[in-house]
C-alpha positions as CSV (number, residue, x, y, z in Angstrom):
1,M,-28.8,-11.3,18.6
2,L,-27.7,-11.0,14.9
3,Q,-30.5,-8.6,14.1
4,R,-29.6,-6.4,17.1
5,M,-25.9,-6.3,15.9
6,F,-26.8,-5.1,12.4
7,K,-29.2,-2.5,13.8
8,Q,-26.5,-1.1,16.1
9,C,-23.7,-1.0,13.4
10,D,-22.7,2.5,12.5
11,G,-21.8,3.0,8.8
12,Q,-19.5,5.9,9.6
13,D,-16.9,3.5,11.0
14,M,-16.8,1.5,7.8
15,V,-16.2,4.6,5.7
16,E,-13.4,5.7,8.0
17,Y,-11.8,2.3,7.8
18,G,-12.2,2.3,4.0
19,L,-10.5,5.7,3.7
20,L,-7.7,4.6,6.0
21,I,-7.0,1.5,3.9
22,A,-7.0,3.6,0.8
23,V,-4.5,6.0,2.2
24,V,-2.2,3.1,3.3
25,A,-2.5,1.5,-0.1
26,L,-1.5,4.8,-1.8
27,A,1.5,5.2,0.5
28,C,2.6,1.6,-0.3
29,V,2.3,2.3,-4.0
30,A,4.3,5.5,-3.7
31,A,7.0,3.8,-1.6
32,L,7.3,0.8,-4.0
33,T,7.5,3.1,-7.0
34,N,10.5,4.9,-5.4
35,F,12.0,1.7,-4.2
36,S,11.8,0.1,-7.6
37,T,13.8,3.1,-9.1
38,V,16.5,2.5,-6.5
39,I,16.6,-1.3,-7.2
40,N,16.8,-0.7,-10.9
41,T,19.7,1.7,-10.5
42,I,21.6,-0.8,-8.3
43,W,20.8,-3.7,-10.7
44,T,22.1,-1.7,-13.7
45,T,25.3,-0.6,-11.9
46,L,25.9,-4.2,-10.8
47,S,25.3,-5.5,-14.3
48,N,27.6,-3.0,-15.8
49,S,30.3,-3.8,-13.3
50,L,30.1,-7.5,-14.0
51,S,30.2,-7.1,-17.8
52,N,33.3,-5.0,-17.7
């Protein structure tokens, strides 16, 4: 049964899943980069407000 499963596996699906995961990872990195800029701006503003 295990041998039959490996013979019937199609490698194309694995490549497609790999590409999909790569695209999602890149989108997450881009979103976190933009989000970190916003957080940094908010933190700086809050810090300046508290020190004054």
